DRENPA-3360 file (N, C-alpha, C; in nm, 2 decimals, always signed):
BEGIN
1 = MKFALIFA = -8.70/-0.58/+22.39/-8.63/-0.58/+22.28/-8.48/-0.49/+22.31 ~ -8.53/-0.39/+22.43/-8.38/-0.30/+22.48/-8.31/-0.43/+22.55 ~ -8.37/-0.51/+22.65/-8.25/-0.58/+22.70/-8.20/-0.70/+22.62 ~ -8.26/-0.74/+22.51/-8.19/-0.84/+22.42/-8.05/-0.74/+22.35 ~ -8.12/-0.61/+22.31/-7.95/-0.54/+22.27/-7.86/-0.55/+22.37 ~ -7.87/-0.49/+22.45/-7.80/-0.44/+22.57/-7.72/-0.59/+22.56 ~ -7.79/-0.69/+22.58/-7.73/-0.79/+22.61/-7.65/-0.82/+22.48 ~ -7.69/-0.83/+22.37/-7.56/-0.87/+22.25/-7.47/-0.77/+22.26;
9 = ALAALSGC = -7.51/-0.63/+22.28/-7.39/-0.55/+22.28/-7.25/-0.61/+22.39 ~ -7.30/-0.62/+22.53/-7.23/-0.68/+22.59/-7.13/-0.82/+22.59 ~ -7.22/-0.87/+22.48/-7.15/-1.03/+22.43/-7.06/-0.99/+22.35 ~ -7.08/-0.91/+22.22/-6.99/-0.84/+22.17/-6.88/-0.73/+22.23 ~ -6.90/-0.69/+22.30/-6.79/-0.60/+22.39/-6.69/-0.71/+22.45 ~ -6.76/-0.84/+22.50/-6.67/-0.92/+22.58/-6.60/-1.02/+22.47 ~ -6.64/-1.03/+22.39/-6.58/-1.13/+22.25/-6.44/-1.05/+22.19 ~ -6.48/-0.91/+22.18/-6.32/-0.82/+22.13/-6.26/-0.83/+22.24;
17 = SAVSALTG = -6.28/-0.83/+22.38/-6.19/-0.81/+22.46/-6.11/-0.96/+22.45 ~ -6.14/-1.09/+22.45/-6.12/-1.19/+22.40/-6.02/-1.21/+22.31 ~ -6.06/-1.16/+22.19/-5.95/-1.16/+22.06/-5.85/-1.06/+22.07 ~ -5.83/-0.96/+22.18/-5.76/-0.88/+22.18/-5.66/-0.93/+22.26 ~ -5.76/-1.04/+22.35/-5.61/-1.07/+22.49/-5.50/-1.17/+22.39 ~ -5.56/-1.24/+22.28/-5.46/-1.33/+22.21/-5.38/-1.27/+22.12 ~ -5.39/-1.14/+22.12/-5.26/-1.08/+22.04/-5.21/-0.98/+22.13 ~ -5.27/-0.97/+22.28/-5.17/-0.91/+22.36/-5.01/-0.96/+22.41;
25 = SDALDVYE = -4.93/-0.92/+22.46/-4.82/-0.95/+22.50/-4.80/-1.07/+22.59 ~ -4.93/-1.12/+22.68/-4.92/-1.22/+22.72/-4.93/-1.35/+22.67 ~ -4.91/-1.32/+22.57/-4.91/-1.48/+22.45/-4.80/-1.54/+22.52 ~ -4.84/-1.69/+22.53/-4.74/-1.81/+22.55/-4.69/-1.88/+22.45 ~ -4.60/-1.97/+22.38/-4.59/-2.02/+22.32/-4.59/-2.17/+22.41 ~ -4.66/-2.27/+22.27/-4.69/-2.34/+22.33/-4.61/-2.51/+22.27 ~ -4.55/-2.57/+22.38/-4.49/-2.71/+22.35/-4.54/-2.82/+22.42 ~ -4.51/-2.90/+22.33/-4.58/-3.07/+22.32/-4.48/-3.17/+22.31;
33 = LRAEDQPQ = -4.51/-3.25/+22.37/-4.39/-3.34/+22.39/-4.48/-3.47/+22.33 ~ -4.43/-3.54/+22.22/-4.47/-3.68/+22.17/-4.41/-3.84/+22.21 ~ -4.47/-3.89/+22.21/-4.45/-4.03/+22.28/-4.41/-4.12/+22.12 ~ -4.30/-4.20/+22.16/-4.27/-4.24/+22.02/-4.31/-4.36/+22.05 ~ -4.35/-4.44/+21.91/-4.39/-4.55/+21.90/-4.32/-4.67/+21.94 ~ -4.36/-4.75/+22.00/-4.27/-4.87/+22.08/-4.33/-5.00/+21.98 ~ -4.24/-5.09/+21.99/-4.22/-5.22/+21.92/-4.36/-5.30/+21.97 ~ -4.40/-5.32/+21.88/-4.56/-5.44/+21.91/-4.54/-5.53/+21.96;
41 = IARQSPDQ = -4.65/-5.61/+22.04/-4.58/-5.74/+22.13/-4.64/-5.81/+22.04 ~ -4.56/-5.96/+22.05/-4.66/-6.02/+21.91/-4.79/-6.12/+21.99 ~ -4.82/-6.12/+22.09/-4.92/-6.18/+22.19/-4.97/-6.08/+22.29 ~ -5.11/-6.06/+22.23/-5.18/-5.95/+22.33/-5.26/-6.02/+22.44 ~ -5.25/-5.95/+22.57/-5.28/-5.98/+22.67/-5.42/-5.94/+22.73 ~ -5.54/-6.02/+22.77/-5.62/-5.97/+22.78/-5.67/-5.87/+22.89 ~ -5.56/-5.83/+22.93/-5.57/-5.81/+23.04/-5.61/-5.61/+23.04 ~ -5.69/-5.53/+23.14/-5.67/-5.38/+23.15/-5.60/-5.30/+23.23;
49 = VIIETPSA = -5.50/-5.20/+23.14/-5.46/-5.13/+23.21/-5.47/-5.02/+23.24 ~ -5.47/-4.96/+23.33/-5.53/-4.83/+23.38/-5.39/-4.73/+23.44 ~ -5.37/-4.61/+23.33/-5.29/-4.47/+23.33/-5.32/-4.40/+23.45 ~ -5.30/-4.39/+23.56/-5.32/-4.30/+23.65/-5.28/-4.15/+23.64 ~ -5.29/-4.08/+23.67/-5.27/-3.90/+23.60/-5.15/-3.89/+23.78 ~ -5.02/-3.92/+23.70/-4.91/-3.88/+23.81/-4.96/-3.78/+23.90 ~ -4.89/-3.80/+24.02/-4.88/-3.71/+24.13/-4.76/-3.63/+24.12 ~ -4.77/-3.49/+24.18/-4.64/-3.41/+24.16/-4.67/-3.27/+24.27;
57 = TGALNTDR = -4.55/-3.23/+24.31/-4.57/-3.12/+24.40/-4.64/-2.98/+24.32 ~ -4.67/-2.90/+24.39/-4.69/-2.77/+24.32/-4.66/-2.69/+24.25 ~ -4.50/-2.72/+24.22/-4.42/-2.65/+24.15/-4.42/-2.74/+24.03 ~ -4.46/-2.85/+24.01/-4.46/-2.92/+23.92/-4.56/-2.94/+23.83 ~ -4.67/-2.94/+23.92/-4.79/-2.96/+23.86/-4.87/-2.83/+23.83 ~ -4.82/-2.77/+23.71/-4.85/-2.67/+23.62/-4.85/-2.65/+23.47 ~ -4.89/-2.61/+23.39/-4.81/-2.62/+23.25/-4.73/-2.56/+23.23 ~ -4.66/-2.47/+23.30/-4.56/-2.43/+23.30/-4.45/-2.44/+23.28;
65 = IMIKPNTL = -4.34/-2.41/+23.21/-4.21/-2.49/+23.16/-4.11/-2.43/+23.27 ~ -4.07/-2.51/+23.42/-3.96/-2.46/+23.53/-3.85/-2.48/+23.49 ~ -3.79/-2.39/+23.54/-3.65/-2.35/+23.57/-3.60/-2.34/+23.71 ~ -3.49/-2.38/+23.74/-3.44/-2.36/+23.86/-3.34/-2.27/+23.87 ~ -3.30/-2.15/+23.91/-3.18/-2.09/+23.90/-3.09/-2.10/+24.03 ~ -3.14/-2.19/+24.11/-3.06/-2.23/+24.21/-3.18/-2.37/+24.31 ~ -3.12/-2.43/+24.39/-3.20/-2.55/+24.43/-3.28/-2.53/+24.51 ~ -3.33/-2.43/+24.57/-3.44/-2.34/+24.68/-3.55/-2.27/+24.58;
73 = QAQYLPGA = -3.53/-2.24/+24.46/-3.64/-2.17/+24.37/-3.64/-2.21/+24.23 ~ -3.79/-2.20/+24.24/-3.86/-2.24/+24.12/-3.90/-2.15/+24.01 ~ -3.89/-2.11/+23.90/-3.92/-1.99/+23.83/-3.97/-2.05/+23.70 ~ -4.04/-2.01/+23.62/-4.09/-2.06/+23.48/-4.06/-1.99/+23.39 ~ -4.02/-2.05/+23.25/-3.95/-1.95/+23.15/-4.04/-1.88/+23.08 ~ -4.02/-1.76/+23.09/-4.15/-1.67/+23.01/-4.19/-1.67/+22.91 ~ -4.32/-1.64/+22.87/-4.35/-1.67/+22.71/-4.36/-1.80/+22.66 ~ -4.36/-1.92/+22.76/-4.33/-2.04/+22.74/-4.44/-2.16/+22.81;
81 = RWSDEAPV = -4.53/-2.29/+22.75/-4.57/-2.35/+22.87/-4.60/-2.47/+22.76 ~ -4.59/-2.59/+22.86/-4.62/-2.70/+22.74/-4.81/-2.68/+22.72 ~ -4.86/-2.79/+22.69/-5.00/-2.82/+22.58/-5.06/-2.84/+22.74 ~ -5.00/-2.92/+22.83/-5.14/-2.97/+22.92/-5.01/-2.97/+23.08 ~ -5.10/-2.93/+23.18/-5.04/-2.96/+23.30/-4.92/-3.05/+23.30 ~ -4.79/-3.07/+23.35/-4.70/-3.20/+23.35/-4.75/-3.29/+23.39 ~ -4.80/-3.35/+23.49/-4.86/-3.45/+23.51/-4.97/-3.53/+23.41 ~ -5.06/-3.43/+23.36/-5.14/-3.50/+23.26/-5.06/-3.48/+23.11;
89 = MLQTLMLR = -4.94/-3.43/+23.07/-4.91/-3.46/+22.96/-4.81/-3.59/+22.99 ~ -4.76/-3.58/+23.11/-4.68/-3.75/+23.13/-4.75/-3.85/+23.11 ~ -4.87/-3.86/+23.19/-4.98/-3.92/+23.19/-5.00/-3.97/+23.00 ~ -5.00/-3.88/+22.93/-5.07/-3.90/+22.78/-4.97/-3.95/+22.75 ~ -4.81/-3.95/+22.76/-4.69/-3.97/+22.69/-4.70/-4.16/+22.74 ~ -4.72/-4.17/+22.88/-4.72/-4.31/+22.93/-4.83/-4.40/+22.85 ~ -4.94/-4.33/+22.84/-5.06/-4.42/+22.77/-5.03/-4.45/+22.60 ~ -4.99/-4.36/+22.55/-4.95/-4.35/+22.41/-4.85/-4.46/+22.39;
97 = SVQSTDAF = -4.74/-4.45/+22.47/-4.64/-4.54/+22.47/-4.66/-4.67/+22.47 ~ -4.77/-4.73/+22.61/-4.85/-4.82/+22.63/-4.93/-4.93/+22.52 ~ -5.01/-4.78/+22.49/-5.08/-4.85/+22.35/-5.04/-4.86/+22.23 ~ -4.90/-4.85/+22.20/-4.85/-4.85/+22.09/-4.78/-4.99/+22.07 ~ -4.76/-5.06/+22.20/-4.71/-5.17/+22.21/-4.81/-5.28/+22.14 ~ -4.97/-5.24/+22.18/-5.08/-5.35/+22.11/-5.09/-5.47/+22.21 ~ -5.00/-5.42/+22.33/-4.97/-5.55/+22.49/-5.10/-5.60/+22.48 ~ -5.18/-5.47/+22.54/-5.32/-5.53/+22.64/-5.42/-5.48/+22.54;
105 = SYVGRQPL = -5.52/-5.57/+22.60/-5.66/-5.57/+22.49/-5.71/-5.39/+22.54 ~ -5.68/-5.31/+22.65/-5.73/-5.18/+22.69/-5.64/-5.13/+22.79 ~ -5.61/-4.99/+22.68/-5.52/-4.92/+22.79/-5.58/-4.79/+22.80 ~ -5.55/-4.73/+22.93/-5.64/-4.62/+22.90/-5.65/-4.53/+23.05 ~ -5.72/-4.41/+23.07/-5.74/-4.36/+23.17/-5.80/-4.38/+23.29 ~ -5.92/-4.42/+23.23/-6.04/-4.50/+23.31/-6.05/-4.64/+23.28 ~ -6.07/-4.72/+23.38/-6.15/-4.86/+23.29/-6.26/-4.85/+23.27 ~ -6.29/-4.97/+23.17/-6.42/-5.00/+23.11/-6.47/-5.02/+23.18;
113 = GARGDYAV = -6.49/-5.11/+23.28/-6.59/-5.16/+23.43/-6.57/-5.08/+23.53 ~ -6.57/-5.15/+23.66/-6.56/-5.15/+23.77/-6.43/-5.07/+23.82 ~ -6.33/-5.16/+23.76/-6.18/-5.13/+23.78/-6.09/-5.24/+23.67 ~ -5.98/-5.18/+23.66/-5.90/-5.24/+23.56/-5.82/-5.35/+23.60 ~ -5.73/-5.42/+23.54/-5.70/-5.54/+23.60/-5.57/-5.48/+23.67 ~ -5.48/-5.39/+23.61/-5.37/-5.34/+23.67/-5.40/-5.20/+23.64 ~ -5.31/-5.13/+23.75/-5.30/-4.95/+23.76/-5.15/-4.91/+23.79 ~ -5.11/-4.81/+23.67/-5.00/-4.76/+23.66/-4.98/-4.62/+23.75;
121 = LTELVDFQ = -4.92/-4.65/+23.87/-4.91/-4.54/+23.97/-4.82/-4.43/+23.99 ~ -4.83/-4.30/+23.92/-4.65/-4.28/+23.91/-4.65/-4.12/+23.97 ~ -4.53/-4.08/+24.01/-4.47/-3.96/+24.10/-4.37/-3.89/+24.00 ~ -4.43/-3.79/+23.99/-4.33/-3.71/+23.91/-4.24/-3.65/+24.00 ~ -4.13/-3.66/+23.98/-4.00/-3.59/+24.11/-3.94/-3.48/+24.02 ~ -3.88/-3.53/+23.90/-3.82/-3.41/+23.84/-3.87/-3.36/+23.71 ~ -3.90/-3.25/+23.71/-3.94/-3.22/+23.55/-3.90/-3.08/+23.51 ~ -3.77/-3.05/+23.55/-3.71/-2.89/+23.53/-3.59/-2.90/+23.47;
129 = TELDATGE = -3.59/-2.75/+23.45/-3.42/-2.75/+23.38/-3.34/-2.66/+23.49 ~ -3.19/-2.70/+23.54/-3.13/-2.65/+23.66/-3.04/-2.55/+23.58 ~ -2.99/-2.45/+23.63/-2.91/-2.35/+23.57/-2.76/-2.37/+23.69 ~ -2.66/-2.34/+23.62/-2.55/-2.35/+23.71/-2.51/-2.22/+23.77 ~ -2.39/-2.22/+23.85/-2.40/-2.12/+23.93/-2.37/-1.96/+23.82 ~ -2.33/-2.00/+23.71/-2.32/-1.86/+23.62/-2.43/-1.86/+23.55 ~ -2.51/-1.92/+23.53/-2.65/-1.91/+23.48/-2.63/-1.97/+23.33 ~ -2.52/-2.00/+23.27/-2.52/-2.00/+23.14/-2.49/-2.11/+23.08;
137 = TATVRLGM = -2.51/-2.24/+23.16/-2.52/-2.38/+23.13/-2.66/-2.40/+23.21 ~ -2.70/-2.50/+23.14/-2.83/-2.54/+23.21/-2.85/-2.73/+23.22 ~ -2.88/-2.77/+23.29/-2.91/-2.92/+23.30/-3.04/-2.95/+23.33 ~ -3.08/-3.06/+23.22/-3.24/-3.05/+23.20/-3.27/-3.19/+23.25 ~ -3.31/-3.22/+23.41/-3.36/-3.32/+23.45/-3.48/-3.39/+23.48 ~ -3.49/-3.51/+23.41/-3.62/-3.57/+23.45/-3.62/-3.70/+23.50 ~ -3.72/-3.74/+23.65/-3.73/-3.83/+23.75/-3.89/-3.86/+23.77 ~ -3.87/-3.97/+23.80/-4.02/-4.03/+23.86/-4.03/-4.17/+23.90;
145 = TVRVLRED = -4.06/-4.17/+23.98/-4.16/-4.35/+24.03/-4.24/-4.40/+23.98 ~ -4.23/-4.52/+23.94/-4.36/-4.58/+23.89/-4.39/-4.70/+23.95 ~ -4.49/-4.75/+23.95/-4.56/-4.82/+24.06/-4.64/-4.92/+23.97 ~ -4.68/-5.06/+23.93/-4.76/-5.10/+23.91/-4.87/-5.24/+24.00 ~ -4.96/-5.19/+24.00/-5.06/-5.23/+24.11/-5.15/-5.29/+24.04 ~ -5.17/-5.42/+24.09/-5.25/-5.54/+24.06/-5.38/-5.49/+24.12 ~ -5.49/-5.50/+24.06/-5.62/-5.41/+24.11/-5.70/-5.49/+24.21 ~ -5.74/-5.67/+24.18/-5.75/-5.73/+24.28/-5.72/-5.73/+24.40;
153 = DNRIIASR = -5.62/-5.73/+24.44/-5.60/-5.74/+24.53/-5.49/-5.62/+24.62 ~ -5.47/-5.52/+24.53/-5.44/-5.41/+24.55/-5.25/-5.41/+24.57 ~ -5.21/-5.53/+24.52/-5.07/-5.56/+24.55/-4.99/-5.50/+24.42 ~ -4.87/-5.43/+24.50/-4.77/-5.38/+24.39/-4.69/-5.47/+24.33 ~ -4.70/-5.48/+24.23/-4.62/-5.58/+24.14/-4.49/-5.57/+24.09 ~ -4.48/-5.43/+24.10/-4.34/-5.37/+24.03/-4.35/-5.24/+24.09 ~ -4.24/-5.20/+24.08/-4.19/-5.06/+24.10/-4.04/-5.02/+24.07 ~ -4.01/-4.91/+23.98/-3.91/-4.88/+23.95/-3.85/-4.71/+23.97;
161 = NFAASAIA = -3.78/-4.65/+23.98/-3.72/-4.54/+23.97/-3.67/-4.48/+23.84 ~ -3.69/-4.41/+23.78/-3.63/-4.36/+23.64/-3.55/-4.18/+23.66 ~ -3.48/-4.17/+23.58/-3.38/-4.05/+23.62/-3.30/-4.03/+23.49 ~ -3.31/-3.92/+23.43/-3.25/-3.88/+23.32/-3.18/-3.72/+23.35 ~ -3.08/-3.69/+23.26/-3.04/-3.61/+23.29/-2.96/-3.52/+23.15 ~ -2.94/-3.44/+23.13/-2.83/-3.38/+23.00/-2.85/-3.26/+22.99 ~ -2.70/-3.21/+22.94/-2.73/-3.04/+22.95/-2.77/-3.03/+22.79 ~ -2.81/-2.88/+22.78/-2.88/-2.82/+22.70/-2.73/-2.75/+22.63;
169 = PTTETLAL = -2.78/-2.71/+22.51/-2.69/-2.67/+22.43/-2.66/-2.49/+22.47 ~ -2.78/-2.44/+22.49/-2.80/-2.29/+22.54/-2.92/-2.32/+22.63 ~ -2.93/-2.19/+22.69/-3.06/-2.15/+22.79/-3.22/-2.13/+22.70 ~ -3.16/-2.12/+22.60/-3.29/-2.09/+22.48/-3.40/-2.15/+22.52 ~ -3.54/-2.13/+22.51/-3.61/-2.23/+22.53/-3.64/-2.36/+22.43 ~ -3.64/-2.33/+22.29/-3.65/-2.41/+22.22/-3.57/-2.50/+22.26 ~ -3.41/-2.49/+22.27/-3.29/-2.59/+22.34/-3.36/-2.64/+22.44 ~ -3.40/-2.60/+22.53/-3.45/-2.67/+22.68/-3.55/-2.74/+22.63;
177 = VAVIAAN = -3.65/-2.72/+22.56/-3.76/-2.81/+22.54/-3.70/-2.91/+22.45 ~ -3.59/-2.92/+22.32/-3.54/-3.02/+22.26/-3.46/-3.12/+22.37 ~ -3.44/-3.12/+22.45/-3.34/-3.13/+22.52/-3.45/-3.26/+22.61 ~ -3.56/-3.21/+22.69/-3.66/-3.25/+22.72/-3.71/-3.37/+22.65 ~ -3.75/-3.32/+22.50/-3.77/-3.42/+22.44/-3.71/-3.54/+22.37 ~ -3.58/-3.52/+22.38/-3.48/-3.64/+22.36/-3.47/-3.72/+22.46 ~ -3.52/-3.71/+22.60/-3.50/-3.78/+22.70/-3.62/-3.83/+22.75;
% end
C-alpha cells in the first residue's frame, strides 16, 4: 500500500513539472506549411507513387527555423519551430500535393506491397533565411533536387532542381514564415 502511494505521488509530481514546462519561458510558437490543392488529372494511372523522406544536412534536419547571419553560420529563430522536422514537413507537402491531383491509384510514404511503381527521392538543399550584411533585410531561400525512380529496374526517369528565393518585408518571424509559405 505504501509503495502504491509513493508511486502515485511520484507520478503526480512528474505531471506537475510537465504542466509547468508548458507555461515556462521555453515555449515555442509552432508554424505549419500547407500544400495547395493541385488541379485533378482527368485519367487516373494505376501506378503507386512512394514519396520518400527527403535527405538533408544536419543543420536542415530539424524542426527549428533556420536563419543564416552569414554564409558560414546557421542559427535558429528563437521561440519558433516548424510543426515537424523540415524533411518530414516537405515530404508531407509533396504527398498532399500529388494526392490532390488524383493522378495515381496510390500515393504514400510506404508502398502497399513489397514496393511501389515509382519512388520520389528528394534532397533538401536550402530551407533558410539569409540576412544581409546589415541584418536588416532577409532573403528566404528554398532549394531541392527531386528524382523519380522506377522501382522495377531502379532507373531514374526524371530529375530536376528547384530553387526559389524572395525578399522578406521584415525580419520578424511571422513575416519570414509567410514568405516561405508563399514560395
